[in-house]
Steps between C-alpha positions, in 0.01 A plus 500: 500500500181582313377245246234530232334176607196363677491366856210256540408403857269210577283502813454217749393654829765458767717306255570846364776543757709309246441788260591746774839328522544517123417870491736581786782328312418713195506812717839404640631480143314821407315328216194695387247395236308729269172316562360304793195273484394388847230250590354474851792457744734585214325835466534564872871430503562700185401815689803474729724412206391803299557723803844348558422379853701184550358278775168680522299240308629224727431702815147580388436127462656356815515772766125493571422129480379492861271800459142382431435824312754392240417136427240295682168320482375765740576766243318296234191463716507861616583679175469251215876511438737238639779755450367803686463767231533804725805354670674374186424789267485794737656444841815322377582719195392828661610458863693188601731457200425783254569499131763742375260691276765740376716211384202330336421813299858493374478140378578537129286211376132408478331286765187302416289276721273226372142482625208278398174669402229304684236578236704408193740245647777675306833638616555875510842658527492815711790742518605608849630856500444593866510257794256715696238554233537158340539273802154363416652347186755309708228387738272388216779299338567320829136441602468122484154362420294368792724654767491863384237759428441597139650840421260740333642806324379716211200273454711186462554203730847352542674207667832312487683556173628145509155365415520638145876534441729346760821557303457796261798426277297533180376843605855617558603371159197662336609830655826470311733352762731270306687404816322384814589371843218283634494421872299193598417377849486128419776259399554377145297178546187670632170475312176652622197277554129585480361735764372278785273781625295542183171419675561788740607728215175427315297574812688815597508653151164375375403679181859597415527234231818627335681531833393150601628363168828685547545328837400164357750522215779674687717191531479436126616852411767489769652174379486617138694810605759283672544305177532825306757630747704181465509546122593869530765423760659226289503735201681766706217751475404495869701465821322322785584496869307241697555312827774242459322271747137403555322771699335381820333832581127557463318804365399584858813409695585619852818303571769766529789257455357361177436849364848620592659198334294554184597867485866405534461239228364767266793726577758221460345358183515845344857568604604160364333583168619862490782463251279311257218751549721799426644325194147435376388860557807645331516264204 
């Protein structure tokens, strides 16, 4: 079923396998949204959702955990990316577990990824029309500060979209989406604290004042957005799916059992909420 509604996907590194479970449940019920807004890991997983490839997002996260080219300190020291860029954004999607590009082209909605402009510290919302030509957008959105190289394209520098807009619900609403499903990767009691690595951020991005400020104030904006979401949810204007239990998975997690359990939780939480979600979308 196709719905004129927004699908807003938070990031969270490897916690994003929760989102992968949510999206696979939506695929099983053939629920398609007219607009997708993906941030970081949410952007990565949205690619497989838009191409209708159930299970692919989960496989891409957990099948290569033991390969140092995928996720390792060695990769960080060798390339500047803790998630090996060539492996994650070329070898996996082009060779090992390819995207279904034909299916993606047929996706009837619009897919945006959120990136942070390193010079302005502001969020930009880039539309992905082609997973080959625009894979750099996905990579930029998921390039975490300090452990990823800055992505330079068209004279601009980009990093993790979550720095400027972790949960782009307001953007979706501004674009005219009166109904929105927001997928979070933290439980309802979570609140973000100040960035403990600010000294390193200031050293690494010296001279990028706006970007430094965006990192310094990220937790304030994030928690304000959570408060806004709570108000919108209580008023029936937004539907939120979030982990029903506290998440004990880090942004850079390599425990396969934990990741599998979190994926399954995302799938189960969504299936348990499915009737209410459909009622909300069709009201």
